[in-house]
C-alpha positions in Angstrom: -103.5 6.3 -25.3 -105.7 9.4 -26.0 -105.9 11.1 -29.4 -104.0 14.1 -27.9 -101.0 12.0 -27.0 -100.4 10.5 -30.4 -97.2 11.6 -32.2 -99.1 11.2 -35.5 -102.8 10.4 -35.6 -103.8 7.5 -37.9 -105.6 7.7 -40.2 -105.1 11.3 -41.2 -106.1 13.6 -44.1 -108.7 11.0 -44.8 -110.7 12.8 -47.5 -107.7 14.3 -49.3 -105.8 11.0 -49.3 -108.9 9.1 -50.5 -109.1 11.5 -53.5 -105.3 11.2 -54.2 -105.4 7.4 -54.0 -108.5 7.1 -56.2 -107.1 9.5 -58.7 -103.7 7.9 -58.6 -105.2 4.5 -59.3 -106.9 5.8 -62.3 -103.8 7.5 -63.6 -101.7 4.4 -62.9 -104.1 2.3 -65.0 -104.2 5.0 -67.7 -100.5 5.6 -68.0 -99.1 2.2 -67.2 -100.1 -1.5 -67.5 -100.0 -2.6 -63.9 -100.1 -6.3 -62.8 -100.8 -6.8 -59.1 -100.5 -10.3 -57.6 -100.9 -11.7 -54.1 -103.5 -9.3 -52.9 -104.9 -12.1 -50.8 -101.7 -12.1 -48.8 -102.6 -8.7 -47.3 -104.3 -8.8 -43.9 -107.7 -7.2 -43.7 -106.5 -4.5 -41.4 -103.4 -3.3 -39.5 -101.1 -3.1 -37.8 -98.9 -4.2 -40.6 -95.6 -3.1 -42.2 -95.4 -3.1 -46.0 -91.8 -3.5 -47.2 -90.6 -3.1 -50.8 -87.6 -2.7 -53.0 -86.8 0.8 -54.2 -85.3 2.1 -57.5 -87.7 4.9 -58.3 -90.6 6.9 -56.8 -93.2 4.8 -58.7 -93.0 1.9 -56.1 -94.2 4.3 -53.4 -97.1 5.5 -55.6 -98.1 1.9 -56.4 -98.0 0.9 -52.7 -100.2 3.8 -51.8 -102.8 3.5 -54.5 -103.2 -0.3 -54.7 -103.1 -1.2 -51.0 -106.6 -1.6 -49.7 -106.0 0.8 -46.8 -104.3 4.1 -46.1 -100.5 3.7 -46.0 -98.3 5.9 -43.9 -95.1 6.1 -45.8 -91.6 6.5 -44.3 -89.4 8.5 -46.6 -86.3 10.6 -46.9 -86.2 13.8 -44.9 -82.8 15.2 -46.0 -83.0 15.3 -49.8 -85.3 17.8 -51.6 -88.2 16.3 -53.4 -88.4 16.2 -57.2 -90.5 19.2 -58.4 -92.4 16.9 -60.8 -94.2 15.1 -57.9 -93.4 17.3 -54.9 -97.0 18.7 -54.8 -98.5 15.2 -54.6 -96.1 14.0 -52.0 -96.6 17.0 -49.8 -100.4 16.8 -50.2 -100.5 13.2 -49.2 -97.9 13.6 -46.4 -95.3 11.1 -45.1 -93.0 10.5 -42.1 -89.7 12.1 -42.9 -86.6 10.2 -41.7 -83.0 11.3 -41.6 -81.0 8.4 -43.1 -77.4 7.6 -42.2 -78.2 7.9 -38.5 -80.7 6.6 -36.0 -83.7 9.0 -36.3 -85.5 8.1 -33.1 -88.3 10.7 -33.7 -89.2 9.2 -37.0 -89.0 5.6 -35.8 -91.1 6.5 -32.7 -93.7 8.1 -34.9 -93.9 5.0 -37.1 -94.3 2.8 -34.0 -97.1 5.0 -32.8 -98.9 4.7 -36.1 -98.6 0.9 -35.9 -99.8 0.8 -32.3 -103.0 2.6 -33.5 -103.6 -0.3 -35.8 -102.1 1.6 -38.8 -100.3 0.6 -41.9 -96.7 1.7 -42.5 -94.9 1.5 -45.8 -91.1 1.5 -45.9 -88.3 0.9 -48.3 -85.4 -0.3 -46.1 -82.8 -0.2 -48.9 -82.6 3.6 -48.4 -82.2 5.5 -51.7 -83.3 5.4 -55.3 -80.1 6.7 -56.8 -78.4 3.3 -56.6 -79.9 0.8 -59.1 -77.9 -2.2 -57.9 -79.0 -4.3 -55.0 -78.5 -2.6 -51.6 -78.3 -4.0 -48.1 -81.5 -3.4 -46.1 -81.3 -1.5 -42.8 -82.5 -3.1 -39.6 -85.0 -0.4 -38.9 -87.9 -2.4 -40.3 -87.1 -5.3 -38.0 -86.9 -2.9 -35.1 -90.3 -1.4 -35.9 -91.8 -4.8 -36.0 -90.3 -5.8 -32.7 -91.4 -2.6 -31.0 -94.9 -2.6 -32.3 -95.7 -6.3 -32.7 -96.7 -5.7 -36.3 -96.2 -8.4 -38.9 -94.5 -7.6 -42.2 -95.7 -8.1 -45.8 -92.8 -8.2 -48.4 -93.5 -6.6 -51.8 -91.4 -6.9 -55.0 -91.8 -4.3 -57.7 -90.8 -4.8 -61.3 -90.5 -2.8 -64.5 -90.1 0.4 -62.4 -86.7 1.8 -63.7 -87.5 4.3 -66.4 -91.3 3.6 -66.2 -92.2 7.1 -65.0 -90.5 8.8 -68.0 -92.2 6.3 -70.4 -95.6 6.9 -68.8 -95.3 10.6 -69.3 -94.6 9.9 -73.0 -97.8 7.8 -73.1 -95.9 4.5 -73.8 -97.8 2.7 -71.0 -94.9 0.6 -69.6 -95.7 -2.7 -67.9 -95.1 -2.6 -64.1 -95.6 -5.3 -61.5 -96.3 -5.4 -57.8 -95.9 -8.9 -56.3 -97.2 -9.2 -52.8 -95.6 -12.0 -50.7 -96.8 -14.0 -47.7 -97.0 -12.5 -44.3 -93.9 -12.5 -42.0 -94.8 -12.8 -38.3 -93.7 -9.9 -36.0 -90.0 -10.0 -35.3 -89.1 -11.0 -31.7 -85.3 -10.7 -31.3 -85.5 -12.1 -27.7 -86.2 -15.6 -29.1 -82.7 -15.6 -30.8 -79.6 -16.8 -29.1 -77.7 -13.9 -30.7 -77.3 -10.4 -29.3 -80.3 -8.2 -30.0 -78.5 -6.1 -32.6 -77.3 -9.1 -34.5 -80.8 -10.7 -34.3 -82.4 -7.6 -35.8 -79.8 -7.5 -38.6 -80.5 -11.1 -39.4 -84.2 -10.4 -39.4 -83.7 -7.5 -41.8 -81.6 -9.6 -44.1 -84.4 -12.3 -44.1 -87.1 -9.7 -44.8 -85.1 -8.3 -47.8 -84.5 -11.8 -49.1 -88.2 -12.3 -49.2 -88.6 -9.0 -51.1 -85.8 -10.0 -53.4 -87.6 -13.3 -54.2 -90.6 -11.3 -55.4 -88.7 -9.1 -57.9 -88.9 -10.3 -61.5 -85.6 -11.9 -62.7 -85.4 -9.5 -65.6 -85.2 -6.6 -63.3 -82.6 -8.2 -61.0 -80.4 -8.9 -64.0 -80.7 -5.4 -65.2 -79.9 -3.7 -61.8 -77.1 -6.0 -60.8 -74.8 -6.0 -63.7 -72.3 -4.0 -61.7 -70.9 -6.1 -58.9 -68.1 -3.8 -57.8 -67.2 -0.3 -58.8 -64.7 2.3 -57.7 -64.8 6.1 -58.1 -61.8 8.5 -58.3 -61.7 12.3 -58.6 -58.7 14.4 -59.6 -58.8 18.1 -59.1 -56.3 20.4 -60.7 -56.0 24.2 -60.5 -54.1 26.1 -63.2 -53.1 29.7 -63.6 -53.9 31.7 -66.7 -50.5 30.8 -68.2 -51.2 27.1 -67.7 -49.0 26.5 -64.7 -50.4 24.1 -62.1 -51.1 25.6 -58.7 -50.7 23.5 -55.6 -53.9 23.3 -53.6 -53.5 24.1 -49.9 -54.2 21.1 -47.6 -57.1 22.8 -45.9 -58.9 23.3 -49.2 -58.5 19.7 -50.4 -61.6 17.6 -50.8 -61.7 15.2 -47.9 -63.6 12.4 -49.7 -63.0 12.8 -53.5 -64.3 9.3 -54.2 -67.7 10.2 -52.7 -67.9 13.4 -54.7 -67.1 11.5 -57.9 -69.8 9.0 -57.0 -72.2 11.9 -56.5 -71.4 13.3 -60.0 -72.0 9.8 -61.4 -75.6 9.7 -60.1 -77.8 11.8 -62.4 -80.8 11.5 -60.0 -78.8 13.1 -57.1 -77.8 16.0 -59.3 
C-alpha cells in the first residue's frame, strides 16, 4: 500500500506529538503521583491495540504520554470537547468515531493504522459520563481480527476527580497497570457465529482490563447496581391552572432526558 493510499498515515505530526508527549509527561509527574506497572508487557513495536477503562480524560493522557510509542487514539466524534483541554486534543489529533452505530469510516481508519504497524488506543466502554462499570463494545475485537494486531489491556486507577485535584496542586496518586499481551482475535476458530464470537472476545478483553483496575476504584464506581430515572413535565398558566400538553409536544424519552440532567459532565 503506497503512502498516498493510506486513510491516515502513521506516524503523523511526529514533531508536534513528540513535544506534547514529552511536555505532558513532565506535567503528569509534576501535577500527579503516577505509578506505572507492567511496562515490560508492552511489545517493542506495533501493530498493537491498547485497551483501557474510561471514567475521565486523564486515562487517555496517561496512555499517550507513558506509552513508549506514538498512540493513535480513537475517541468520540459526536460530543463537543471540554474547552479546558480542547486545544491539546485538537493539536495532538485523534480518530473521531460516532458511537451508538457502526462507524465504518473510523473503524477502517483504525485498521489502516494497525496495518502500517501502528499503535491504536481505544476505550471500548464508550463514555466518561457513567462512572459505573459498562459493557465493552465488540469494536476492539473486530479491529484485532481485521488487522491481526494483538491487544494489551490497561487498568487505570485513581482517575475520578484526579484532574480537578491536579489543577489545585494536590498531586493525586494515579496508577496505570499494564497487563499481559492478548493474541490477535480470530473469530473463525470459534464454534459460535462470528458476531457472538466477537462479543465473547470483547467481554474477555474487558475482563482482563477489569482485573487490572485497583479494587478501591471498582468499589467506588460500582456502588450503584441498578438505577431508574423519571421525568415529569408540567405546564401551568399564570393563574396556576395546569395546561394539558399536546401529544406532539410530549417528550418521547423522558427517562433519558432525566438521566442526561443527572450527569453533570454531559451538561
